[in-house]
C-alpha positions in Angstrom: 31.6 1.2 109.9 29.7 1.5 112.4 31.3 -0.7 115.9 28.5 -2.9 116.9 27.6 -3.3 120.5 27.3 -7.2 120.3 30.7 -7.6 119.0 32.8 -11.3 120.3 32.2 -13.8 118.6 33.9 -17.5 119.2 34.6 -21.0 117.2 33.8 -23.6 119.3 34.8 -27.6 119.5 37.3 -30.7 120.5 39.9 -30.9 118.9 40.0 -26.8 118.2 43.5 -26.3 118.3 43.3 -26.7 114.4 40.5 -24.5 113.6 41.5 -21.3 110.1 37.6 -20.0 111.7 39.4 -17.2 113.3 41.4 -16.6 110.5 38.6 -15.8 108.4 36.7 -13.6 110.4 39.4 -11.9 111.9 39.9 -11.0 107.9 36.8 -9.9 106.6 36.0 -7.9 110.2 39.4 -5.7 109.5 38.2 -5.4 105.3 34.8 -4.7 106.5 36.8 -1.7 109.0 35.3 -3.5 112.6 38.0 -2.5 114.6 35.7 -3.5 117.7 34.7 -7.5 117.2 36.9 -10.1 118.4 36.9 -13.8 117.3 38.1 -16.5 119.6 38.8 -20.0 119.6 37.5 -22.3 123.1 37.9 -25.8 123.5 34.5 -27.6 124.2 32.8 -30.6 124.1 30.0 -32.3 124.8 30.0 -32.0 128.4 31.0 -28.4 128.4 28.4 -27.0 125.6 24.5 -25.8 128.3 27.9 -24.6 131.3 30.3 -22.1 128.4 26.9 -21.0 126.6 24.8 -19.6 129.7 28.4 -17.7 131.3 28.6 -15.7 127.9 27.7 -11.9 127.8 25.0 -9.5 126.2 28.8 -8.4 124.1 28.6 -11.8 122.3 26.9 -11.9 119.2 27.3 -15.6 118.3 29.4 -19.2 118.2 31.2 -21.0 115.1 30.7 -24.7 115.9 32.3 -27.6 114.8 32.9 -31.0 115.9 30.9 -32.3 118.5 28.9 -30.2 118.8 27.0 -29.6 116.1 23.7 -32.0 117.0 24.5 -31.2 121.0 23.3 -28.2 121.0 20.8 -28.4 119.1 18.3 -29.4 123.0 20.0 -25.7 124.3 19.0 -23.3 121.3 14.7 -21.5 121.3 15.2 -21.9 117.8 16.4 -23.8 114.8 16.0 -22.5 111.0 14.4 -25.3 108.6 18.1 -26.0 107.1 19.3 -26.5 110.4 16.5 -29.4 111.4 16.2 -30.5 107.9 20.0 -31.9 108.6 19.7 -31.9 112.7 23.5 -30.4 112.5 24.0 -26.6 113.4 27.3 -25.1 113.0 26.3 -21.2 113.7 25.1 -19.7 117.3 22.7 -16.1 117.4 22.9 -14.6 120.8 19.9 -11.5 120.8 20.2 -8.9 122.3 16.7 -10.6 124.0 18.9 -13.3 125.0 17.6 -16.3 122.9 19.4 -18.1 121.1 19.1 -19.8 117.5 20.9 -22.1 115.4 21.6 -22.0 111.8 23.4 -24.0 109.7 25.8 -22.2 107.1 27.3 -25.6 105.7 24.6 -26.4 102.9 24.9 -23.4 101.0 28.8 -22.9 101.4 29.1 -26.6 100.3 26.6 -24.8 96.9 28.8 -22.1 96.3 32.1 -24.5 96.5 31.0 -26.2 93.5 29.6 -23.5 91.8 32.8 -21.6 92.5 34.1 -24.4 91.1 32.3 -24.7 87.6 30.4 -27.6 89.0 26.8 -26.7 89.3 24.7 -30.6 88.1 25.4 -34.3 87.6 24.1 -36.9 87.3 25.4 -38.6 89.7 27.3 -37.9 93.5 28.6 -40.4 96.3 28.6 -39.5 99.8 31.1 -41.3 101.9 30.6 -41.3 105.8 27.6 -40.7 107.4 27.7 -37.9 110.0 27.3 -34.2 110.5 28.9 -33.4 107.1 27.0 -36.0 105.4 23.8 -35.2 105.9 24.7 -31.2 105.1 26.1 -32.9 101.9 22.8 -34.2 101.3 21.1 -31.4 101.4 22.9 -29.2 99.4 22.7 -32.4 96.9 19.5 -31.5 96.0 20.3 -28.5 94.0 23.7 -30.2 92.7 22.6 -33.8 91.7 19.9 -34.7 88.6 20.3 -38.7 89.3 20.7 -40.9 92.6 23.0 -40.3 95.7 24.3 -43.1 96.6 26.2 -43.5 100.3 29.0 -45.5 101.9 28.9 -45.9 105.0 29.3 -47.7 108.5 27.2 -50.0 109.6 22.7 -50.9 109.8 22.1 -47.4 111.6 24.3 -45.4 110.0 22.8 -46.3 107.0 19.6 -46.0 108.4 20.4 -43.0 109.2 21.4 -41.6 106.3 17.8 -43.1 104.5 15.7 -41.3 107.4 17.8 -37.8 106.0 16.8 -38.6 102.4 13.4 -38.9 102.7 13.5 -35.8 105.3 15.1 -33.6 102.4 13.4 -35.5 99.3 17.2 -36.2 98.1 16.5 -39.7 96.6 19.2 -42.0 98.7 21.2 -45.4 97.9 23.5 -46.1 101.0 25.7 -49.5 100.5 28.3 -51.1 103.2 31.7 -48.8 103.8 34.0 -51.8 101.9 31.8 -51.5 98.5 33.6 -48.1 99.0 35.4 -47.6 96.0 32.8 -48.4 93.5 31.3 -45.1 94.6 34.7 -43.3 93.0 33.5 -43.1 89.8 30.6 -40.9 90.3 30.3 -37.8 88.2 31.2 -36.0 91.8 32.2 -37.4 95.2 31.7 -35.7 98.4 34.4 -36.9 101.0 33.0 -36.9 104.5 35.1 -38.2 107.1 37.3 -38.1 109.8 41.3 -37.8 108.8 43.1 -40.9 108.0 38.8 -43.0 106.7 39.3 -42.7 103.4 43.3 -43.2 103.1 42.3 -46.5 101.8 40.6 -45.7 99.1 43.8 -44.0 97.2 44.8 -46.6 95.6 40.3 -47.2 94.1 40.6 -43.7 92.0 39.1 -44.2 88.6 41.7 -43.4 85.5 39.4 -41.2 84.7 38.0 -39.5 88.3 35.0 -37.1 87.8 34.8 -34.1 91.0 36.1 -35.1 94.2 34.8 -32.9 97.4 37.0 -33.0 100.0 35.9 -31.6 103.4 39.5 -32.1 105.4 41.9 -29.1 105.4 43.6 -30.6 107.9 46.1 -31.8 106.8 45.8 -31.1 103.2 45.9 -32.3 100.2 44.3 -36.2 101.8 45.8 -38.4 100.5 42.9 -40.0 98.5 42.8 -36.1 97.1 46.5 -36.2 96.6 45.9 -39.5 94.0 42.6 -37.6 92.5 44.5 -35.0 90.9 48.1 -37.3 90.0 44.9 -38.6 88.1 44.0 -35.4 86.6 40.6 -34.8 89.1 39.2 -31.6 89.6 39.1 -31.0 93.2 37.4 -29.0 95.9 38.5 -28.9 99.7 37.8 -28.1 103.0 39.4 -24.7 102.7 37.2 -24.1 100.0 34.2 -24.7 102.1 35.6 -23.5 105.5 35.9 -20.1 103.4 32.2 -20.2 102.4 30.9 -21.2 105.0 32.0 -18.5 106.9 31.5 -16.1 104.3 27.8 -17.0 105.8 28.9 -16.3 109.5 30.3 -13.2 109.0 26.9 -11.6 107.7 25.0 -13.7 110.4 26.9 -12.3 113.3 27.8 -8.8 112.0 25.2 -7.7 109.6 26.8 -6.6 107.3 25.1 -7.5 103.7 28.8 -9.1 101.7 31.7 -10.6 103.5 35.2 -9.9 102.0 35.4 -13.8 100.1 39.0 -12.6 99.2 40.5 -11.6 102.1 38.4 -14.4 104.2 40.6 -17.6 101.2 44.3 -15.1 101.6 44.0 -15.6 105.4 42.5 -19.5 105.2 45.6 -20.1 102.6 48.4 -17.8 104.9 47.3 -19.9 107.9 47.0 -23.0 106.9 50.5 -23.1 104.9 51.7 -21.8 108.4 50.2 -25.2 110.1 52.1 -26.6 107.3 55.5 -25.5 108.1 55.6 -24.1 104.8 55.9 -21.5 102.4 53.5 -18.2 103.0 51.8 -17.6 100.0 53.5 -13.5 99.1 50.0 -12.0 100.1 50.8 -12.5 103.8 50.4 -9.5 105.6 50.9 -8.7 110.0 49.7 -12.0 111.5 46.5 -11.8 113.2 46.8 -13.0 116.8 45.5 -16.0 117.5 44.5 -16.4 121.2 42.1 -16.8 121.6 40.5 -14.4 124.8 39.2 -15.3 127.6 35.2 -15.2 128.4 
């Protein structure tokens, strides 16, 4: 297979040390025979993103972004996709040969794909926990998944107004409610938890006796207290690794130009990396560990 001249990519964020993206992308490169490609990991915050972008050479093809950069990067780009603009969140930056920087969002299609993989194609009611950049992507994904009203549980009037603004822009019927009533939202057919680690721990004791589907976007540590309680109650759980893999599939295809990223190889690499991070047994499919040290720019 052809080795592209624009052969470097990386994940940026702060903190970013826990990211499994290098494992996923490197596994994809290996499976696709892209021997000239590399994928690193760089600690970059909002104050440093402009300088980082300006330091990149012509060998760079793209960047994966995690928090807090998904919105901070938008003013630094020449163009953003319709999807990314609609949710005000860019998790993918493409670096073009002519020097242009364009932004895209693979979180939205990644969420839809992760849900479909678990058999969730249509629900009548849905809850979103949180109001950050991932919550806006969840609202966009729910346009094609939820037939009825979505309720978003948030902290504060400003975040409630922000969610209502997104709902109008996306054409998704959203009702907002205060966070102290979030336990009520666990009775929905689908609950999407988009909050940081620990924020939903208090809800673990409120899981219904007959729960629907929980989509918890976190993967480190896993399971979250809410996900563990949900599974004990017999509910279906879609995890953050599912989302990470599916959104990474879209990134690999955009960065490399390959038509079909190797989903199975990427998932296996993610599972091995998560097991290593947790100090547990590595799945039997594990081979030689990928190098995890990010290269210098």
